[in-house]
VEXDREN-2710 file (C-alpha; in Angstrom, 1 decimal):
% VEXDREN-2710
k/r/px/py/pz
1/MET/-19.9/27.0/-18.8
2/ILE/-22.6/29.0/-20.1
3/VAL/-23.2/31.5/-22.7
4/LYS/-25.2/34.2/-23.1
5/ALA/-28.0/34.8/-26.2
6/ARG/-28.1/35.7/-29.1
7/GLU/-30.4/34.5/-32.7
8/SER/-28.7/33.6/-35.9
9/ALA/-29.5/33.1/-39.4
10/VAL/-29.4/29.2/-40.8
11/PRO/-29.2/30.0/-45.1
12/GLY/-31.7/28.5/-46.5
13/SER/-33.1/26.2/-43.9
14/GLU/-35.6/25.7/-41.3
15/ALA/-34.7/28.7/-39.2
16/GLN/-37.5/28.1/-37.0
17/CYS/-35.8/25.0/-35.6
18/PRO/-34.4/25.1/-33.2
19/ALA/-30.5/23.8/-34.1
20/ILE/-29.6/22.9/-30.1
21/LEU/-32.2/20.2/-28.4
22/GLY/-32.5/20.8/-24.3
23/ASN/-29.8/23.0/-22.4
24/ARG/-26.5/20.8/-23.4
25/VAL/-23.9/21.5/-25.9
26/GLU/-21.0/18.7/-26.9
27/LEU/-18.5/20.7/-29.5
28/GLN/-16.9/17.4/-30.0
29/LEU/-13.3/19.5/-31.9
30/LEU/-11.4/17.1/-33.8
31/THR/-8.1/18.7/-33.4
32/THR/-6.2/16.8/-36.8
33/LEU/-7.5/14.1/-38.8
34/ARG/-3.4/12.3/-38.5
35/CYS/-3.3/9.2/-36.5
36/ASN/-0.6/7.1/-35.9
37/LEU/-2.0/3.7/-35.8
38/LYS/-4.0/2.5/-38.3
39/CYS/-7.1/0.5/-37.1
40/THR/-8.4/-2.1/-39.7
41/TYR/-11.7/-0.6/-38.8
42/CYS/-11.4/3.1/-38.8
43/SER/-14.5/4.7/-39.5
44/LEU/-12.5/8.0/-40.7
45/GLY/-10.9/5.4/-43.3
46/VAL/-14.8/5.9/-45.6
47/GLY/-14.3/8.1/-47.8
48/GLU/-11.3/8.5/-47.4
49/VAL/-11.5/11.7/-44.6
50/LEU/-8.8/10.2/-42.6
51/GLY/-5.7/12.3/-43.3
52/SER/-7.4/15.1/-44.9
53/GLN/-7.3/17.9/-42.4
54/ARG/-4.3/18.0/-40.7
55/GLU/-4.4/21.3/-39.0
56/ILE/-6.6/23.7/-37.6
57/THR/-7.8/26.0/-39.6
58/TYR/-9.9/28.4/-38.0
59/THR/-9.0/30.7/-36.0
60/LEU/-10.2/30.2/-31.7
61/ASP/-11.0/33.8/-32.3
62/GLN/-13.9/32.8/-35.0
63/LEU/-14.9/29.6/-33.0
64/ASP/-15.1/32.6/-29.7
65/ALA/-18.1/34.4/-31.9
66/PHE/-19.3/30.7/-32.9
67/ILE/-20.5/29.8/-29.1
68/GLU/-21.5/33.5/-28.9
69/ALA/-23.8/33.8/-31.5
70/GLN/-24.8/30.1/-31.7
71/LEU/-24.6/27.9/-28.7
72/ALA/-26.5/30.8/-26.5
73/GLY/-27.1/29.9/-23.0
74/LYS/-26.1/26.5/-23.5
75/GLU/-24.0/24.6/-21.0
76/ILE/-20.9/23.6/-22.9
77/TYR/-18.5/20.4/-23.4
78/ILE/-16.3/20.2/-25.2
79/THR/-14.8/16.6/-26.8
80/PHE/-11.3/15.9/-27.9
81/TYR/-11.6/13.6/-31.6
82/GLY/-9.3/12.8/-34.3
83/GLY/-7.5/11.0/-35.5
84/GLU/-5.8/11.1/-32.7
85/PRO/-6.1/13.9/-31.2
86/THR/-2.7/14.1/-29.2
87/LEU/-0.7/14.6/-32.0
88/ASN/-2.6/18.3/-32.0
89/LEU/-1.7/18.9/-28.0
90/ASP/-0.6/22.4/-28.4
91/LEU/-4.4/22.7/-29.5
92/MET/-6.3/20.9/-26.7
93/ILE/-4.0/23.3/-23.9
94/ALA/-5.2/26.1/-25.7
95/VAL/-8.8/25.8/-25.9
96/MET/-8.6/24.5/-22.7
97/ARG/-6.9/27.4/-21.4
98/ARG/-9.4/29.3/-23.9
99/TYR/-12.6/28.2/-21.7
100/PRO/-11.3/26.8/-18.0
101/GLU/-15.6/26.6/-16.8
102/TYR/-16.2/24.1/-19.0
103/ARG/-16.0/20.5/-19.6
104/PHE/-13.3/18.0/-20.8
105/GLN/-13.0/14.5/-22.5
106/LEU/-10.7/13.5/-25.0
107/GLN/-10.6/10.0/-27.2
108/THR/-8.3/8.6/-27.4
109/ASN/-5.6/5.5/-28.8
110/GLY/-4.5/5.8/-25.7
111/THR/-0.3/5.6/-27.6
112/LEU/0.2/9.2/-25.9
113/LEU/-1.3/9.5/-22.9
114/ASP/1.9/9.8/-21.2
115/ASP/2.8/12.8/-22.8
116/LEU/0.1/15.1/-21.7
117/PRO/1.5/17.8/-18.6
118/ASP/-0.8/16.4/-15.1
119/TRP/-2.9/19.9/-15.1
120/VAL/-4.0/18.6/-18.1
121/LEU/-5.3/15.2/-17.2
122/ALA/-6.0/17.0/-14.4
123/ARG/-9.3/19.0/-16.1
124/LEU/-9.9/15.8/-18.2
125/SER/-12.9/15.0/-17.2
126/ASN/-13.3/11.3/-18.9
127/ILE/-10.9/9.6/-21.1
128/LEU/-11.7/7.0/-23.3
129/VAL/-9.8/4.6/-24.4
130/SER/-10.3/3.0/-27.7
131/ILE/-9.0/-1.2/-27.0
132/ASP/-10.4/-4.3/-28.9
133/GLY/-10.7/-6.1/-26.1
134/GLY/-7.4/-8.5/-24.6
135/GLU/-3.7/-8.5/-26.0
136/SER/-4.1/-10.5/-29.8
137/VAL/-7.4/-8.9/-30.3
138/THR/-5.9/-5.6/-29.8
139/ASP/-2.2/-6.0/-31.4
140/GLY/-4.4/-7.7/-34.7
141/TYR/-6.2/-4.6/-35.6
142/ARG/-4.3/-1.7/-34.1
143/GLY/-0.6/-3.5/-33.8
144/ARG/1.6/-5.9/-32.2
145/GLY/2.4/-4.7/-28.7
146/ILE/-0.6/-1.7/-28.6
147/TYR/-2.1/-2.9/-25.5
148/ARG/1.0/-3.7/-24.1
149/GLN/1.6/-0.1/-24.2
150/VAL/-2.2/1.5/-23.7
151/VAL/-2.2/-0.8/-20.7
152/LYS/1.2/0.6/-19.6
153/ASN/0.3/4.3/-20.3
154/VAL/-3.4/3.8/-18.7
155/ARG/-1.1/3.2/-15.5
156/ALA/1.3/5.6/-15.5
157/ILE/-1.8/8.6/-15.2
158/ARG/-4.6/7.1/-13.5
159/SER/-3.2/8.6/-10.6
160/ARG/-3.3/12.4/-11.6
161/LEU/-6.2/11.8/-13.8
162/GLY/-8.8/14.3/-12.2
163/GLY/-12.0/12.1/-13.7
164/THR/-12.4/9.1/-15.1
165/LEU/-10.6/6.4/-17.7
166/THR/-13.7/4.7/-19.3
167/ALA/-12.1/1.5/-21.9
168/ARG/-14.3/2.0/-25.7
169/VAL/-13.7/-1.2/-27.3
170/THR/-14.9/-2.0/-30.3
171/TRP/-16.3/-5.5/-30.3
172/SER/-15.3/-6.6/-34.0
173/SER/-13.9/-9.5/-33.4
174/ALA/-16.4/-12.7/-32.7
175/ASP/-13.3/-14.5/-31.0
176/THR/-13.5/-11.5/-28.3
177/SER/-14.2/-13.4/-24.7
178/PHE/-16.2/-12.5/-22.1
179/GLU/-13.0/-13.1/-19.3
180/GLU/-10.7/-10.4/-21.8
181/LEU/-14.0/-8.1/-21.0
182/ASP/-14.0/-8.7/-17.9
183/GLN/-10.2/-8.2/-17.6
184/LEU/-10.7/-4.7/-18.2
185/THR/-12.1/-4.0/-15.2
186/GLN/-8.6/-4.3/-13.5
187/TYR/-8.3/-0.8/-15.9
188/PHE/-10.4/1.1/-16.3
189/ASP/-12.7/3.3/-14.1
190/TYR/-16.2/2.0/-16.8
191/ILE/-15.7/-0.5/-19.5
192/TYR/-18.4/1.4/-22.7
193/PHE/-18.5/-1.4/-26.1
194/GLN/-20.1/-0.8/-29.0
195/PHE/-20.4/-3.3/-31.8
196/VAL/-18.8/-2.6/-34.8
197/ALA/-20.6/-1.4/-37.8
198/GLN/-18.0/-3.8/-40.4
199/GLU/-20.1/-5.8/-42.7
200/GLY/-18.8/-9.5/-42.6
201/ALA/-18.3/-9.1/-39.1
202/TYR/-21.9/-11.3/-38.2
203/ALA/-21.6/-13.9/-39.5
204/GLU/-24.5/-17.2/-38.0
205/GLU/-21.4/-18.4/-35.2
206/ALA/-20.1/-14.8/-34.8
207/LEU/-23.9/-14.3/-33.3
208/VAL/-23.3/-16.7/-31.0
209/LYS/-20.6/-16.6/-29.8
210/LYS/-21.1/-12.7/-29.0
211/ARG/-24.0/-13.9/-27.3
212/GLU/-22.3/-16.9/-25.4
213/VAL/-20.8/-13.3/-23.9
214/ILE/-22.8/-10.6/-23.4
215/ALA/-25.3/-13.7/-21.4
216/LYS/-22.4/-14.0/-19.1
217/LEU/-21.7/-10.3/-18.6
218/VAL/-25.6/-9.1/-17.9
219/GLU/-25.0/-12.4/-15.0
220/ARG/-22.1/-10.9/-14.0
221/PHE/-23.7/-7.5/-13.5
222/PHE/-26.2/-8.5/-11.5
223/ALA/-24.2/-11.6/-9.5
224/GLY/-23.1/-9.5/-6.8
225/ASP/-24.6/-6.2/-4.4
226/THR/-20.9/-4.0/-6.1
227/LEU/-21.3/-2.8/-9.2
228/TYR/-19.5/-3.8/-12.5
229/PRO/-18.7/-1.5/-14.5
230/PHE/-20.3/-2.5/-18.4
231/ILE/-22.1/1.1/-19.5
232/PRO/-24.2/-0.8/-21.6
233/ILE/-26.2/-3.1/-19.1
234/MET/-25.8/0.0/-16.8
235/GLY/-27.6/2.1/-19.5
236/THR/-30.5/-0.8/-20.3
237/VAL/-30.5/-1.3/-17.1
238/ARG/-31.9/2.7/-16.4
239/ASN/-33.4/3.0/-19.1
240/LYS/-35.9/0.2/-18.1
241/VAL/-35.7/1.4/-14.1
242/LEU/-35.9/4.9/-14.9
243/PRO/-37.6/5.4/-18.2
244/SER/-37.2/9.1/-17.9
245/ARG/-33.2/9.2/-17.8
246/ALA/-33.4/6.9/-21.1
247/GLU/-35.3/11.0/-22.6
248/GLU/-34.0/13.9/-20.4
249/LEU/-30.0/13.6/-21.6
250/CYS/-31.2/13.5/-25.8
251/ALA/-35.0/14.7/-25.3
252/GLY/-36.3/11.5/-25.9
253/MET/-33.8/10.6/-29.3
254/THR/-30.9/8.6/-29.8
255/GLN/-28.8/8.4/-27.4
256/CYS/-25.5/8.8/-29.8
257/ARG/-26.8/12.3/-29.0
258/THR/-26.4/12.8/-33.4
259/SER/-29.9/14.2/-33.2
260/THR/-29.6/16.5/-30.7
261/HIS/-26.0/18.4/-29.1
262/ILE/-23.2/17.0/-30.1
263/LEU/-21.4/18.9/-33.0
264/ASN/-18.4/17.4/-34.3
265/VAL/-16.1/19.9/-35.8
266/MET/-13.7/19.3/-38.9
267/PRO/-10.2/20.4/-38.7
268/ASP/-11.9/23.5/-41.0
269/GLY/-14.5/24.5/-39.1
270/LYS/-17.3/22.9/-41.1
271/ILE/-19.3/20.6/-38.6
272/TYR/-21.2/17.2/-38.7
273/PRO/-23.4/15.8/-36.4
274/CYS/-22.0/12.7/-36.7
275/PRO/-18.4/11.3/-37.2
276/ASP/-18.5/9.1/-38.9
277/LEU/-20.4/10.2/-41.6
278/LEU/-18.1/13.5/-42.5
279/TYR/-17.9/12.7/-46.4
280/LEU/-21.7/12.9/-46.5
281/PRO/-22.0/16.3/-48.3
282/GLU/-26.1/16.2/-46.7
283/MET/-24.5/15.6/-43.4
284/LEU/-23.1/19.6/-43.8
285/GLN/-24.4/21.0/-40.4
286/GLY/-22.8/24.5/-40.2
287/ASP/-19.7/26.1/-40.1
288/VAL/-17.3/27.8/-37.1
289/VAL/-15.7/29.8/-39.9
290/ALA/-18.7/31.2/-42.0
291/ASN/-21.0/31.1/-38.5
292/TRP/-24.1/29.1/-38.9
293/LEU/-25.6/26.1/-37.8
294/ARG/-29.5/24.4/-38.7
295/ARG/-30.7/21.5/-36.8
296/SER/-29.1/17.6/-37.6
297/PRO/-30.0/16.4/-40.7
298/LEU/-29.5/12.9/-38.7
299/GLN/-33.4/12.6/-37.5
300/PRO/-35.7/9.9/-37.0
301/HIS/-37.2/8.7/-40.7
302/PRO/-40.6/6.5/-41.4
303/ASP/-37.9/4.9/-42.5
304/MET/-36.6/3.7/-39.9
305/PRO/-38.5/0.8/-38.0
306/CYS/-37.6/1.4/-34.9
307/GLU/-40.7/2.5/-33.5
308/ARG/-42.1/-0.5/-34.4
309/CYS/-39.4/-2.6/-32.2
310/GLY/-40.3/-3.4/-28.3
311/ALA/-36.7/-2.8/-27.8
312/PHE/-37.3/0.7/-28.4
313/LYS/-38.5/2.3/-25.2
314/PHE/-35.0/1.7/-24.0
315/CYS/-32.7/1.5/-27.0
316/ARG/-34.2/4.7/-28.4
317/ARG/-32.6/3.9/-31.8
318/ASN/-29.6/3.1/-31.2
319/CYS/-27.1/4.9/-33.5
320/MET/-28.3/6.9/-36.4
321/LYS/-25.9/6.8/-38.3
322/ASN/-26.5/2.4/-39.2
323/LEU/-30.3/3.6/-38.8
324/TYR/-29.6/6.5/-42.1
325/LEU/-27.0/4.4/-44.1
326/ALA/-29.7/1.3/-44.1
327/TYR/-33.5/2.8/-44.0
328/VAL/-32.9/6.2/-45.4
329/LYS/-29.9/5.6/-47.7
330/GLY/-31.3/2.6/-48.5
331/GLU/-28.6/0.5/-48.5
332/GLN/-29.6/-3.5/-48.2
333/THR/-26.7/-5.2/-48.0
334/TYR/-26.0/-2.7/-45.0
335/ARG/-28.4/-3.2/-43.8
336/GLU/-29.1/-7.5/-44.0
337/SER/-25.7/-7.9/-43.1
338/VAL/-24.6/-5.1/-40.2
339/VAL/-27.7/-3.1/-38.8
340/GLU/-29.9/-5.9/-38.4
341/PRO/-27.9/-8.3/-37.0
342/ILE/-26.3/-5.5/-33.4
343/CYS/-30.2/-4.9/-33.6
344/ASP/-30.6/-8.7/-33.7
345/LEU/-27.7/-8.5/-30.9
346/VAL/-29.6/-5.2/-28.5
347/ARG/-32.4/-6.2/-28.2
348/PHE/-30.8/-10.0/-27.2
349/LEU/-29.3/-7.6/-24.7
350/GLY/-32.7/-6.4/-23.3
351/GLU/-34.3/-9.6/-23.2
352/GLU/-31.2/-11.4/-20.9
353/VAL/-31.4/-7.9/-18.4
354/ASP/-35.1/-8.5/-17.8
355/ARG/-34.2/-12.2/-17.5
356/HIS/-32.3/-10.9/-14.1
357/ASP/-36.2/-8.9/-12.9
358/PRO/-34.1/-5.0/-13.1
359/HIS/-36.0/-3.3/-10.6
360/ALA/-36.1/-6.1/-8.2
361/TRP/-32.5/-6.0/-8.0
362/TYR/-32.3/-1.7/-8.1
363/ALA/-34.7/-2.1/-5.4
364/ARG/-31.7/-4.1/-3.1
365/MET/-28.9/-2.2/-4.3
366/PRO/-26.8/0.3/-2.3
367/LEU/-27.5/3.9/-2.6
368/ALA/-24.1/4.2/-4.4
369/VAL/-24.5/1.6/-6.5
370/ARG/-28.2/3.6/-7.2
371/ASP/-27.3/6.8/-8.1
372/VAL/-25.1/5.6/-9.9
373/VAL/-26.6/3.2/-12.1
374/ALA/-29.3/6.6/-12.9
375/GLY/-27.4/9.3/-13.2
376/CYS/-23.5/8.3/-14.8
377/PRO/-21.7/10.8/-15.9
378/VAL/-19.9/9.0/-18.6
379/TYR/-23.5/8.7/-20.1
380/GLU/-23.5/12.0/-21.7
381/TYR/-20.0/11.1/-23.0
382/VAL/-21.1/7.8/-25.0
383/GLU/-23.9/6.6/-27.3
384/VAL/-25.1/4.3/-24.1
385/MET/-26.5/1.5/-26.7
386/PRO/-23.5/-0.6/-28.1
END
């Protein structure tokens, strides 16, 4: 939905810098910080964020006023996030009824999907379902029986869903296999994987195993004339074959959207650019209740080495949280044990794609495949790079 324009002041900051770059805004509404699972790697566990705010304390009238004043003239779409967002289904329903012209996405652990009303499912453009690979890996991180429960719920709601189903895989375990990831294509329209930001996950043996799986995924992607729907591979191919597409939606910044147009709205109305940095006061970007917004503080920094990297043209800085902690905050252990290994894996992904000549592949693909690779709507809802 497009809203009418109006300028507003930003308390104590660069008023001349636009708060939002481009014409889109993703309002990621954290409906609650409660969750019904206790995943061992949960990023909201840092800084004791998880569970700290259980209910929404701003009103939808205040959200209306914020949108009118701060997001004027922008196309707005909403992602419901948490905690586990479906624990506050009443808010989801109220927001969807309040803004019927918006697009909506849900990011969920999938355990309560079968509780959603049919009309809500029909209005969702995409559901991101957290799952960690196969049954043993997922249950190991999330709890016994969770994998089967999620698969059961996904099957139950799929025919009633208006949009797409995307598996959001936090690739944590070194034992996650190609076969486990490949099996997810039976249940989901797309698979997105992200390398876990966790110290201890990138010993050399783990890196070797992950490279082997990446190589198999890329080989499978280029093997046929149908689309193998793995978003990080699709996005890498798109960025190499159509490099301008890497810049369009995010104004040339990071494809995780934190520097340009995603606003994470906490239950109390405070706004941050990244849901993993809600515990850092310097990341405060705005406030729905006080009705102000400034440019995201999570911006490229001279200490970040990205523009000197050969992967920069297709990666576009990848995860700004990781870069900020490693190079701006100077957390050397985190840089060496998490950020640099992830960057190595992203570079490896790009090298594997290059080995299969993505330009030649794209040229011979059917038009339907080329169209999805170039403009898959799910690119707007995920980070694209792993």
